[in-house]
N, C-alpha and C positions, 0 to 999 in steps of 0.2 A: 759690503755691507756691513756695518758695525754690527764685532762680536755680540756685543750686549740685546741686540734686536734678535741674532740667529741663537742664542739660547731663550732667549725670551717667545720665538717662535716652534720651536723643539719643546719646551715645555710646553705649549697650547699642546702641543700635537699626543704630547703624551697625555696629559689630562682628557682630551677627546678619548683616544685609543681607551684609557683606563674606565670613563665611563661609557662607552659600548659596550666593554666587557660586563661589566657592571649589570647594565641594563639588559644585555643578550641572556646573564644565567637569571635575571630575574624572571624572564618570560616562559624559560623553558625549565622549567625546577626539577629533573629528573633527566637520569642519564640513559641511553640508549647504546644498543653492545651487543653484541654477539659471543658465540665463544666460537675456540678451535680445535683442535684435535684432539688435543690437550687438557680440554679444560679449564682453559685460563681464560678470563675472559676478555674479549677486547673492545674498546669504544669505537662506536661507528656514529655518523650522521646521522639527524632523527628524518626516523621515516614518517613519523607524526608529530603534529605539533596540535596544545590546545588551542580552539576556535571562541567556545563559548563555552557558560554554565547557561542551565534549562532548570531552575527549579519553582518552586510554586507561585513565587511574585513575579515570574517572565512569564508565566502560563496564564495566571488571572489577567497583567498590563495585557496581554494581547487581545483580550475582550474589551478591555476600556479604550486601547488607542481606535485612533479612526485609520482606517483599512488592516488594521491589525488581522482578524481574521475574518475569512471570507460569509457573504452574507446567507450562505448553504451553511457552513459550520455554525454560525451562530446560530439557525434553524435548527439544526441537530441539536445543538447544544440546548437550546430552551426545552427540545422536547423529551432529555436525559438528564440523568440524574446529575446532580447539584455538587462543582466541584469546589471541594473548600483547601483545599491544600495534598501534596503528597506526604506520607507517611508509610513510614519501614517498608519501601517496594521493596519489591523481592525478582521483578524480573523486567523486561525490557524485547520486543520483537520488534523488527521493522517488516512489512509490508510488502510487496512488488509496487505499490506505488510513491513508496517511500514516506508513508504515515507511519508513526511509533505508536504502538500500544505499550502500556505502562503495567504489571501488576501493582497497583495501589492496596497492598496486602493490610494495612493498620489501619485503612479508610472501610475495608470492604469494595474495593472500586475498581474496576478496570479503566484509566483512562486514553482517552485516545487524542494524537495530538497529527497536524498534517504535517506537510514535509516540510513548512518553516515554524514547526512546531507552534504554534497555535492550536490554542486548543479546540478539539472537536467536537467528542465525544465521551461524555459520563456513561458507563456500565455499572450498575450498580443494583437497583433492580426491578423486576422484569415480572412478566404472568408469566407462567411454567403452561407446560401441557393440560394440566387438570384444573386450568382455568382460576388457579387460586397462586394468592401475588405471594412471591419469591424471593430471594437478594443471596449474596455470597456471603460466604463464611470464612475470611482468611485466607483468600485467591491467591497462591503463589507463582500459578503459571500462566504463560501465553502463548499459544500458536494461532495463526492467519493461512490461511491455505487463500485460494484466489477468490471465495467468493464469501469464505465463514472465518467467523473467531470460536477458536476453543480456549475459553476458559478452565484452568483447574482449581475446580470451589476446594483445594485442600480440607478444611475441618469438614464441611458438610460430602465428602467421602462420593467424590463426582464427578465428569465433565459437563458443563454446560456451552451450547452452543449456541449463538448468533449469525447473521448475518451481517456484512459489510455497513449498514444501515444503524443497526444495533437494534434489529426486532429479533424476540426470542425462536430460536427453530427448535432445538432439540436436546436431550440430557441424556450422557450415556451414563447410565446407571455404574452402582458396585460389579464388578465382576461377581461371579458365580462358579466356581468348579470345583474340585472331588481335589484337585493339588494344592490347594490352598491349606494350610495346615491350620488348626483346628483356634487358635490364637492371633491366628493373621491381623489385620488391622488395615485397610485398606485409606490409604490418606495421597492422596494425586498432588504431588508435588512440579510437575514439567510433563510437556505432552507435546507431542508430534503426529504429522497425519500424511502418510502418501497419498500419491496420486488416484490410487484403487481406494480409498475413503480407510483404510486399516489406519485406526489410534494406537498410539503408542506410548504407555504411560510408565512414567518412573514413580514409584510408593515410597514415601518417607521411610518406610517401616518393613519394606518390602528386601529381601536378599536373594531372589531368585532370578534376577535380571528385569528388565523392559518387558511389561505387560503390553502386548499387544492383544487388542481389542476389536470386533466389529462394531460396526456403527451401531447395532442395537443392544450392545453392550457385552454381547458374548464373547466368550473365553477363546483364543485360539494356541497361548502359548507361550513360553517365557523367550527371553532370545538372550544370548550372551549374559550369563549370571557370570560373576566375577571369582577366582579360583579362592578355593578356600588357605586363608594362611596359618601357619603354627608356626607356633616356635617352638625352640629345642626343649623348653621347660614345657611345654603344653604338649608337646610328643608323648613326655616321659611322663606325665601325670595320666594320662591316659591309658597307660600301661595298668595304672591301678585303681580304674574307676568301674564303677559299673553300669551295669546296661542302664539303670533309671540313670546315672550321673551324668552319662555320656548326652541320653535324650534329652536332657536338663539343660545342656552345656549352650550358654547363650555366645559364648566369646569364638565355637568352633564354627561358625557357620562363613557362606561368601560377605563380603563386604557389598553396600549396598551402591546403586549409583545414585549421584544428584540430577544430572540436569540430559536433558537429549534435546536434538536437534536431529533433520534429516535433509540429506543432499534433494537435488533435481532426478537423479537416479532413484532413489530409494534406498540407498543408502545410511542407516544411522550411524551419529558421532554419540558418545556417552563417556559422560565424565563422571570420574570417586575422585572423595578430596581425603583417600586414607593415604599420611605423610608416610607412614611405610612401603604402600608399594608402589608412589613414588619415589622414593628413595631406593627401591630395589630394582626400578627401574631405570634408574640411573647408572649404576653401579654394573647392572648388566650390559648395557652397550649393545641388547641385542633385540631383532625385531621379532625374535621367537618367544621370549622371556614371557610368561601370562600377566608380571606384575606390571601393569601401564594403567597410568590414570585417565588416561584417552583413549579411546579404540574406535576403531571406522568398523561398524557389524554390517554384513550381509543379510539376505533375510532368515535365512539357516543359522545366524547368530555366531557366525566365524568371524574374527578378527582380520579383516584384509587391508590393516592400514599399511603403508610403504613407511619404511621403518629405515631410511638411507642414509640419514645425518650422522654427524660424527656422535650424535647421541639421540637415544628415543623421545621423543616428543611427552616432555615431563615437569617443562616449565624450568625450573632454577636448574644448573647443573652444581656449580660451586657452592652448595648450602651451608657449607659448615668453615666458614671464613677464618682468618687466621686472625687473630686479635686480640680485645680481650672484647666482653659483652658488652660494654659502654660503647664500644667504638662499634660493635656489630649488635645491637639489639634482636635484628631477627634471623635466625640461622631452622637450620631444617628443613626436610624438603618442601618442594610447594604444596599447598593445600587448593586442588584444583576445585571452580566448582563452575564454569560455565565452558561452554564452545560455540565459536560462532561462525558461520560459512563466508568470507571474504569473495573479490573477486578474482578472475582469475587463476580459480584453483587454489587461494589462500584459503588458510584459517587459524583459528586463534583460539590460544587459551588464556583464560582467566589464574592469579595467582592469589587468593583473598587475602592470605597471610601478610604478602607485600604488596597488594593493589596494584599487582605488574602484571602487564600484558604479556604474552610470547606469540609470537606469529610462527607459521611455516608454509614452506610448498607442498607440493603434493607428491612429495617424493621424502618428505618428514625432516628434510633441511631449514634450520632456524634461521629465518630473514635478517628479525631483529627482535629484541624486548626493551621493554621503556616503562616506567609510573615507576611512580614511590606515594609514601602517605604524605599527609603535610596538609594545609590550609591556603595555598595557593592557585592562581586556578592552572590545570594541567596536575593537581595532588589529589587521590584521591583517598578517605577515609577510611571508606568501607568497602571494596569492590566487590556486588554481587553478581554483575549480569552484565552481558556484552553481547553488539550486534552490529551488524554494518547501515550503515545507510548509503548506500551507492561505493563510493569512493570514501566516506565517514567512518572514522569509527563512534560510537556510542556507548560513555561505561556509565553503569548507573554504579551512585554511592549513593547506603543504605543509610550512614549514620545521617549524611549533609541533604536528605530526601533531595535530591538534584541528579542530572545526568549530565555528562562532560561529552561535548562535541570534539572529537578532534580530527582534522583535517590533514590529509597527506599532502609532503613535501617535494620538493622537486626529485629529491633522494628518492623517496618513496616510489614518485613517477618511477624513476628507471628502472627500482627493483620490478614493476609490475610490467613494468612494458620489456624487461628481458626476458620474466616468465612469460608474456603471453607468446613470443616469437618463439623461444622454445617450446612451450606447451604445442605449438604450431608447425612445429620442428622447423623452421626454420632459420636452422642453426649459423648459417654463413651470416646472417643480419643480426642475430643477437653477440655478435660478437663487438660489435660496435658500443651495444647500451651495455657491455657488461668492462669492454673498457671505460669507456666514462664513469662507470661506477666504481671503479679502482682507482681513476684520479681524484673520487671523494675518498674513498675507502678502502685503500689497500691491505685492510685485513679483516675483507669479506672473503672468505676461501671460496665460498659457491662461486664467484664472479670467474675466479681461475679455473673449477671443473668446468663451468659453461665454456668457456675457450677451449679448454683441450678436448671436451666433447664435438668443436665445433671442429676444430685441428684434424681430431680422428677420426673423423667423417670424411674428411676431406683427403684422406693418405698421408697427412704431414704428421706423422707418429712419434719424432725425435721431440718438434717443438709441443707436443700434448704431453711425451712425458715430462716435460720441461715447468708444464702449467699445472701437471696434476702434482706433481712433488711442490709446488708453492703450497698448495693448498692440503697436501699429505694425503695426499687419496691414494691410496696404497691399490686399492682392489680394478679403478681407473689408469691408474700409471704400471699392474701388471697387466692387463687385455693391451694397451696400447704396443706393452715391450712384446707382449708375444706374437703381435702383429709385425710388429720390427723384425724381432729375431725369424719369424717367415720369409718374410723378405729379402733380407739374408741371406738365408739357407738355401733358396729360391735362386739366387743370384750365384751362390759359391757352395756349392753342393756340394763338387771333390773335394771339397778342405775337410768336411767333417770323417768321413771314410777315412783318411787319408791321416790323421789327428789321433782318432784313434786306433789306428795299426801302429802308428810307431808309439802311445802311449802303453801299449800292450805289449808291442816285441819291448820297448827298454825296462820294461817291468820285469819280464821274464827271464832278461841278458842278466838285469842287474842280479836277482836272486841265483840265476846260475852262478854267475860270479863271487856272490856271496858262502854257496853252498860251495865250493871251490874249496875258497878258505878259510871255512871252517872245518873242512874236512885238514885239509894240510895241517890247521892251529890242533889235530888229536894229539899228530904225530911228533911236535912240537915240542922242545922240551927247553926248563930255564926261561929265561923272560923272553915274554912275549913284545908283539910290537903296538903300537899303539893302535894302528888299522885292525889288526886283526882285532884287540877287543873291543874295537867298537861294531865291526863285523858282526861279532859273533852275539851280539842284541840279537839278532836275525833269523838268528838258529833257537834261543834261549824262547822266544814268545812262541815259535809252534809246536815245541816240546820241551814245556815249562819241567816237569821233572828231572828227566835226564841235565837238563840246560840250568836249574839251580843248585844239584849237584855235583856241576864241574865246575859254574861258576864259582863256588865256594871249592872244592874239595881240588879243583886241579888249578886256579886260577885262571880261568878261562878269560876273567873278567876285571878289571880293577878302579881302583876310586877316579881315578882322571876319566877310563872307558866313562864311568858311571856321571860323574862331571859333567861329562860331555853330554849326555844323553837327556840330563835335567836341561842342561842349555837349549837344546835342541829344542825340547817341548816348551823352555820358555819364550822362545822364537817362536815356537808356533802359536802358542796363546797371543803374541803382540801383532804375527800377523792375522788371526784371526781377530782380533780388535778393529787392524787398519783397516784387513782387506776384503771382508766382508758386501756383497752388493748393497745397494739402496733399500728396497724390498726387506733384506733380511737384518740391516743396521741401519735405520732412516738416522741416525744421528752423521753416519759416512764415516767412521775413524774416530768418533768424538772421542772415545772413551781413554782411561790414563793406561799407557805401554808399562808406566811403573806397576801400580796394580794389575794390571795383566800379567805379569811376571812375577808380582808376587803372590797371585792365586796361585799358583803350582808349586813355586818354589816352598813358602812356609808350611803348605800343609806336608810338604815331604820331610820337613825337615823335622815339623812338629811329629807326625807318625814315626819318625827314626827312634826321636828322641823316648817317646811315650813308650815303643813297641820294647828297646833295649830297657828300659827304667825295670817296664813287668817282668820281660821273660828272665832278668837277672836274678828276679825273686821266685821263678816257677821252671828253675833247671834249665834255661835254655843253651845251645849251645851256639849261638850265634855272639858274635861281639859286636858291639856299634860300629863298626866299617862293615861289617858283614852283613848288616842291617840296610843300612844306607846305601848298598852297592848293590845289593837284590832288589830293593825301592827303587834308585832310579833305573835301573834297567826295566824296570817291569811297565817303567813311562811309554815303550815304546810306543804299543800302538796309539798312544795318544797324537802324537806328530803324523806319525803312519796313516792316518784316515782323515783329522782334522785338517790338514793343509790342502790336501785335493777337494774336500769338502767346501771349505773356505772359497776355494775356487770356483767352485763350480754357482756359491752364492750369487758369482757375475751375469751367470746364464739362465738362470730359473726365473718362473714363472712365481709367482706370491703362492697358488695352488700345487708348486712343486715342490719348495723349501719342506715338505714333509721329510722327502729321501735325505736333506742334507740331518735334517733331527734324528733320523734312524741312523744314520753313520756315526752324530756324537754318540748317540748312547750306545751304538757296538763298541766304540772304540772305548767307552769309560768303563761298561761291562764287561771287556776282554781285560784290562788297565786292572779291575778289580779283583777279577781271579788269579792274574800274575802276580798282586800285591799277595793274595792270600796265601796262594800255594809258597809262594817265596817264600813265606816264613814261616810255613809247614814244615818245608824240605831246612833252609836253612838253620829254625831251632832244634829239627827233630822230632815233633810235634807229633801224636796221635789227630784226626779229624776234629774231635772233638773238644782238646786241649786247645788245638791250631784256632778255636770258633769264640771260645773264653776270652784266651786271653787278645786275638782281635778285639773281640766288642770292650775286653780293660784297655787297651793299648788306646784308644776313639776314646775312650772318659778321660785318661791321663792323660794327653794333648789336650782336652778341652780342661783338664785342672792347670796344666802347664799356664795356660792362655790367661788362667783366671788369677792363679798367683804373680804372672807377669804384669796384667794390667793392675790389680793391687800393690803388688812393689813398684812400679812408674805413680801409681799415683802418689804412693808415699816419700816419695825420691822428692817429687816434684812439690807439695809441700812442705817439706824441712828446708830445699831449695828455695819456695816466694820466704819463708820464716824470715833466713840470715839473709835473706835479699831486700825488705823490706826491714829489718837490724840497722846492714848496712845502710839507706837511704835515710833513715831516721838520725842516724850518726852524722853522715856526709851532713846534713839541715844543720845539724844543732853546732858542729865545728867549724861551717862555714861564716 
């Protein structure tokens, strides 16, 4: 084939691929993603894509087009209020028939659409229970039970109830109770109703929790009040406030909820948009933290939400991105304003600050996040409400006076199916779905966890551990490891007592030998062998006062012996970096060996120099060599305990690592005591004087670091200056 023809065909193919890429980018104007355990954003395939936007024009057109609205819908619309368009809608709700209810706040209406988004009914004016014409005033919330419609008539301070045909049924009036403060203002903005008919209301100005009412308006109590948040300045200020000032303070109160919904079991999902609490929730990474912008409340008001994911469900995780404000104009924790319950025990919250959706499973794992501000189909300018219509997702945009319908993709279907079979405890079947998910998105850590769970239940603990490791699921990895360890111990039970016996026997024999060498060293005169100087350290760490005295005056140790122990300690630090088990070191030896060695060598040298410089001014009897030798011999507890502790991390589970931490603490505490008493004996100081010189030595070491850094910076600047002169002269002479 002619080369020119081949080049032409390749150019055409490149143009087609480029146009396809541009077109695909135009269709989906946002990024879908999740977060890994480290809080790094991981891009993922789209679980939801925009299908269509429904606004005032499309709703009005549904009445004009032939076959648009059903005859029943037209009859209902003809007998209800007049629809003139959406104006500042505040809430959206989908009932069990997939009909859509919109709180059209700006027009004092509730607009009802059928499942195909054709206008069905408009609630605006009605005749109340007294036979008097009545109407809404700024309705902000709507909830629909099996047979009734509940409207939060905000500015009229009441809940109005209708049947599904739009006929007025009842009014749930403003509650009265002595527990309400005198200045309380009741402004219901969200409502939910359980199967027993209890009404749960969120008031715009209420900070005592969700208000529980009976159908007649009688007050039951408050549910789940938020924890009061104080900052350090407020705590300090309250110490000087009078009782009157404390009583009149409006800042030191619990934050208000802003929305509520209810699941079929009667558990309430509530949200509040305090960015401070969202930030605390993300930072805490704890399911027990009281600072959560979304909660699941039982009838007693206790938060029972599962928060087993990498981060608690709080919206954005990396909310302080690196870069200039021009590149990242939106920062700070999410401002959560609504929650919706989806299929297969999934649920979603929305961040009105970013116009973004975050969807979680029943365990609190983030499945996906998507959304952005903009004007393209799929972008939301001012996201205020969310609900599900089957598998579709409806997002209400107050600025555009419209809602956008999002359709679940094949990838979203795979996620849903995997969750569904997992919830049904069909773990072996779930593996196939998780593998398919990983083929499309290998960043989805929950899939590795799902596969690991299935392998764990089938008894394949090694492969389960490997999958848990992929997802950095430390708790699950630890549980699988404990089961693997249990199997190994049952198979090789005789090995454990044998190893314990050999270790104890070896340690006892070694210390018996060291004691023999040290006793022999007492009688030795003249120059001592290197081996006897090294072994003397085992006598010194158990008898510090006699040991340091003999170290200096009887020359039981030397600089070479001290350097040996410094080197051994550095090697122990290197081994601690390289040899720890996975649960203790997820990087698995990823640290710097040079940094590990310097982390002990440099402090020893700085301490030695700082202590000697200070004690020469305060009549210290020790020389620089004496200080160095005593300090290095004091390091012996570190390798003595760190090496076996590092070995133990390879056979311990997550909840057993506290033992290793305790051994590390003992080693450091032991070493510090030896250094302290070593300096006391070396310089022949009293206890008080030794304490002062010890503190001064620490400050002296810090001062040496400061001066060294300052001098290094100065030398670098001088070098740069002369180097630039050299470069300039080179250009001029060339």
